[in-house]
C-alpha positions in Angstrom: 48.1 61.8 225.2 49.6 64.1 227.8 50.1 66.8 225.1 46.4 66.5 224.1 45.3 66.9 227.7 47.6 69.8 228.2 46.2 71.5 225.1 42.6 70.8 226.2 43.3 72.4 229.6 44.9 75.4 228.0 41.9 75.8 225.6 39.4 75.6 228.5 41.4 78.1 230.5 41.5 80.5 227.6 37.8 80.2 227.0 37.2 80.9 230.7 39.4 84.0 230.7 37.7 85.3 227.6 34.3 84.7 229.1 35.2 86.5 232.3 36.6 89.4 230.3 33.5 89.6 228.2 31.4 89.6 231.4 33.5 92.3 233.0 33.2 94.4 229.8 29.4 94.1 230.0 29.4 95.0 233.6 31.6 98.0 233.0 29.4 99.1 230.1 26.3 98.9 232.2 27.9 101.2 234.7 29.5 103.7 232.3 27.0 104.3 229.6 26.4 107.8 231.0 28.8 110.7 230.2 30.7 110.3 233.5 32.9 113.3 232.8 29.9 115.6 232.5 28.4 114.0 235.6 31.4 114.7 237.7 31.8 118.2 236.3 28.3 119.0 237.2 28.7 117.8 240.8 32.0 119.6 241.2 31.2 122.9 239.5 27.5 123.3 240.3 27.2 121.7 243.8 30.4 120.8 245.7 32.6 123.9 245.1 29.7 126.4 245.4 28.6 124.8 248.6 32.2 124.9 250.0 32.4 128.5 249.0 29.2 129.3 250.8 30.5 127.5 253.8 33.7 129.4 253.8 31.8 132.7 253.7 29.5 131.7 256.5 32.4 130.6 258.7 34.2 133.8 258.0 31.1 135.8 259.0 30.9 133.8 262.2 34.6 134.6 263.0 34.0 138.3 262.4 31.0 138.2 264.7 33.0 136.3 267.4 35.8 138.9 267.1 33.3 141.7 267.7 31.7 139.9 270.6 35.0 139.2 272.4 35.9 142.9 272.0 32.6 144.2 273.1 30.4 141.9 275.1 26.8 143.2 274.8 23.4 141.8 274.0 23.5 143.1 270.4 26.8 141.4 269.6 25.7 138.2 271.4 22.5 138.1 269.3 24.5 138.5 266.2 27.1 135.8 267.0 24.3 133.3 267.9 22.7 134.0 264.6 25.9 133.7 262.6 26.6 130.4 264.4 23.3 129.0 263.5 23.7 130.1 259.9 27.1 128.6 259.5 26.0 125.4 261.2 23.1 125.1 258.7 25.5 125.7 255.7 27.8 123.1 257.2 25.1 120.5 256.4 25.7 121.1 252.7 29.3 119.9 252.8 29.5 117.6 255.9 29.1 114.5 253.8 31.9 115.3 251.4 34.6 113.5 253.5 37.0 112.6 250.6 39.8 114.5 248.9 40.9 117.6 250.8 38.3 117.2 253.6 39.4 113.7 254.3 43.1 114.7 254.4 42.5 117.0 257.3 39.5 115.2 258.8 37.3 118.2 258.5 34.2 116.5 259.9 36.1 115.3 262.9 37.5 118.8 263.5 34.2 120.6 262.9 31.4 118.6 264.4 32.1 116.0 267.0 29.2 116.1 269.4 28.2 116.2 272.1 30.8 118.7 273.3 33.0 117.5 276.1 32.0 120.3 278.5 34.4 119.2 281.2 37.3 119.3 278.7 36.2 122.7 277.4 36.1 124.2 280.8 39.5 122.6 281.7 41.0 124.1 278.5 39.6 127.5 279.3 41.0 127.4 282.8 44.4 126.1 281.8 44.9 128.2 278.7 47.0 127.5 275.6 45.1 124.4 274.5 46.3 122.4 271.5 43.1 121.8 269.6 44.8 119.3 267.3 45.5 117.0 270.2 43.4 113.8 270.1 41.8 114.5 273.5 40.3 117.8 272.2 38.2 116.3 269.4 35.0 117.1 271.3 36.3 120.5 272.7 36.2 122.4 269.4 34.2 123.0 266.3 30.5 123.8 266.1 29.4 121.8 269.2 31.8 123.7 271.4 30.7 127.0 270.0 27.1 126.0 270.6 28.0 125.3 274.2 29.9 128.5 274.8 27.3 130.7 273.2 24.0 129.0 274.0 24.3 126.8 277.1 22.5 129.1 279.5 20.6 132.4 279.6 22.0 135.3 277.6 22.6 137.4 280.7 24.6 134.5 282.3 26.7 134.0 279.1 27.5 137.7 279.1 28.6 137.4 282.7 30.8 134.4 281.9 32.6 136.2 279.2 33.8 138.9 281.6 36.6 136.2 282.1 39.1 137.0 279.4 40.1 133.3 279.3 36.7 132.4 278.0 36.9 134.9 275.2 40.4 133.7 274.3 39.1 130.1 274.0 36.1 131.2 271.9 38.6 132.9 269.6 40.8 129.9 269.5 37.9 127.6 268.5 36.7 130.0 265.9 40.1 130.5 264.4 40.7 126.8 264.2 37.4 126.2 262.4 38.1 129.1 260.0 41.6 127.9 259.3 40.7 124.3 258.5 37.8 125.4 256.4 40.0 127.8 254.4 42.5 125.0 253.9 40.0 122.6 252.4 38.6 125.3 250.1 42.2 126.2 249.0 43.0 122.5 248.3 39.9 122.1 246.3 41.2 124.7 243.8 43.7 122.1 242.5 41.7 119.0 243.5 38.7 120.0 241.4 40.3 118.9 238.2 41.4 115.6 239.8 37.9 115.0 240.9 36.5 115.6 237.4 39.0 113.4 235.6 39.1 110.4 238.0 36.7 108.4 235.9 35.5 104.8 236.4 33.9 103.2 239.4 36.9 101.4 241.0 38.4 102.2 244.4 40.0 105.6 244.2 37.7 106.9 241.4 35.6 110.0 242.1 32.3 108.1 241.7 33.5 105.4 244.0 34.7 107.8 246.7 31.5 109.9 246.4 29.1 106.9 246.8 31.2 105.6 249.7 31.2 109.0 251.4 27.4 109.5 250.9 26.6 106.1 252.3 28.9 106.4 255.3 27.4 109.8 256.1 23.8 108.6 255.7 24.4 105.6 257.9 26.7 106.8 260.6 26.3 110.5 260.8 22.7 111.1 259.6 20.7 108.0 260.7 22.8 107.3 263.9 24.3 110.6 264.9 21.4 112.9 264.2 18.6 110.6 265.2 19.5 107.1 266.3 21.8 107.9 269.2 19.7 110.6 270.7 16.5 108.4 270.7 18.4 105.4 272.2 18.9 103.0 269.3 22.5 102.5 270.4 21.9 102.5 274.1 19.4 99.7 274.7 16.4 102.0 274.3 17.6 104.6 276.8 17.2 108.0 275.1 20.2 110.4 275.2 18.7 113.8 274.3 21.8 115.7 275.3 23.6 113.8 272.6 21.7 115.6 269.9 23.3 118.0 267.4 23.0 121.7 268.4 21.7 120.6 271.8 22.1 124.0 273.4 21.0 126.1 270.4 17.9 123.8 270.2 17.7 123.6 266.4 18.6 120.0 265.7 15.7 119.4 263.3 16.7 122.4 261.2 20.1 120.8 260.8 18.6 117.4 260.0 16.3 118.9 257.4 19.1 121.0 255.8 21.4 117.9 255.7 18.9 115.7 254.1 18.0 118.3 251.5 21.7 118.5 250.6 22.0 114.7 250.3 18.9 114.7 248.0 20.3 117.6 246.0 23.6 115.8 245.2 21.7 112.6 244.4 19.6 114.5 241.9 22.6 116.6 240.6 20.6 119.7 241.3 19.4 120.7 237.8 22.2 118.7 236.0 23.4 115.1 235.9 23.2 113.2 239.2 23.2 109.7 240.6 19.6 109.4 239.5 20.6 109.9 235.9 23.5 107.5 236.4 21.1 104.7 237.6 18.7 105.3 234.7 21.6 105.1 232.2 22.7 101.8 233.8 19.3 100.3 233.2 18.1 100.8 236.8 15.3 103.3 236.3 13.2 101.1 238.6 15.7 101.5 241.4 15.8 105.2 240.9 12.0 105.4 241.2 12.1 103.4 244.5 14.8 105.7 245.8 12.9 108.8 244.9 9.8 107.5 246.6 11.8 106.7 249.8 13.4 110.2 249.7 9.9 111.7 249.6 8.8 109.5 252.6 11.8 110.6 254.7 11.3 114.3 253.8 7.7 114.0 255.0 8.9 112.4 258.2 11.6 114.8 259.2 9.6 117.9 258.1 6.9 117.2 260.6 9.2 118.1 263.5 9.6 121.7 264.4 10.5 121.8 268.1 13.6 120.5 269.9 15.0 117.0 269.8 14.5 116.5 273.6 10.9 117.6 273.2 10.3 115.2 270.3 11.9 112.4 272.3 9.6 113.1 275.2 6.4 113.6 273.2 6.8 111.8 269.9 9.3 109.0 270.3 7.3 106.6 268.2 7.5 108.9 265.2 11.2 109.4 265.6 11.6 105.6 265.6 9.5 105.4 262.5 11.7 108.0 260.8 14.8 106.0 261.8 13.3 102.9 260.1 12.5 104.8 256.9 16.1 106.1 256.7 17.3 102.5 257.2 15.3 101.5 254.1 17.1 104.2 252.0 20.4 103.0 253.3 19.8 99.5 251.8 18.9 101.0 248.5 21.9 103.3 248.5 24.5 101.0 250.0 23.5 97.7 248.5 21.4 98.2 245.4 22.9 101.4 243.9 26.6 100.3 244.2 25.7 97.0 242.7 24.0 98.5 239.7 26.9 101.0 239.2 29.8 98.7 239.8 31.0 100.5 243.0 32.6 98.6 245.9 31.6 99.8 249.4 34.9 99.9 251.3 34.1 101.4 254.7 33.2 99.2 257.6 30.0 99.5 259.7 28.6 97.6 262.7 25.2 96.8 261.3 25.8 94.2 258.7 23.2 95.7 256.3 
């Protein structure tokens, strides 16, 4: 009798394992019907690497303009360096969300774009000299926000006067060189990582698709929704607006950065003219979800494209529309963070404070 029971238990257990395995195979099949190698190759070769290359060139042009300005402080060179800063900041929006692989290894986003700039720390570093920008306390005293402060925080005539102090020029060079060096390191590392990215198939933790979807969602949630809009309009401060916490606060082109960043996010979702996450969803039998996502993307584009002034002005004069924009972005987060990973078999591994 005991032997019969033992046999029955083993038989039931075996059937359970087989059933689970069959279910897993069906789930995997649903998420991998598309040519994933072609999908990753398109993203890598046609979007990611070209965008990084463009970013490297823009940062190098900014460095050359800063070098010229420090050597010869005049209005012409100041105009040029302000322009090159804005151009590089806009191109940064094309790669800022790619925080995996080489970028994650050196925390490129944390080195390039922690805002608002810690003005007190920046001025202290200038006065003391020989600052170590890799020190934890200098995370908000380098990168684009600090360059924005140094080159845009007051009138041009006052800025030219400030830079008669050689220490200020030294610090401007230090910040510029740091950004240029870290950018070059990421681009150099992608030369070998590119093949790794294209061959890390599947959707499990550590796969390229898994890392990409996690990176896109974390960026959309923390750095786009909250960083670019939510925090400045007061969503995280009990409704008290913090306009000076907006991106490019001194240069006053926050909305141009917002628009460029969202266009880049949309572009990688669509795979530019090749295979993208939209195709991936369709191949997994989720064409309905892709349609919903595309509709929401169009709504958000319409929302953010209506703004043309500065973030402080929009907070003062059109706060209700900014709150509406925030709400529409939140809807996309649910589609991207909950529905899309579920359909594609991707586990969201980063932590947030929202409980979406």
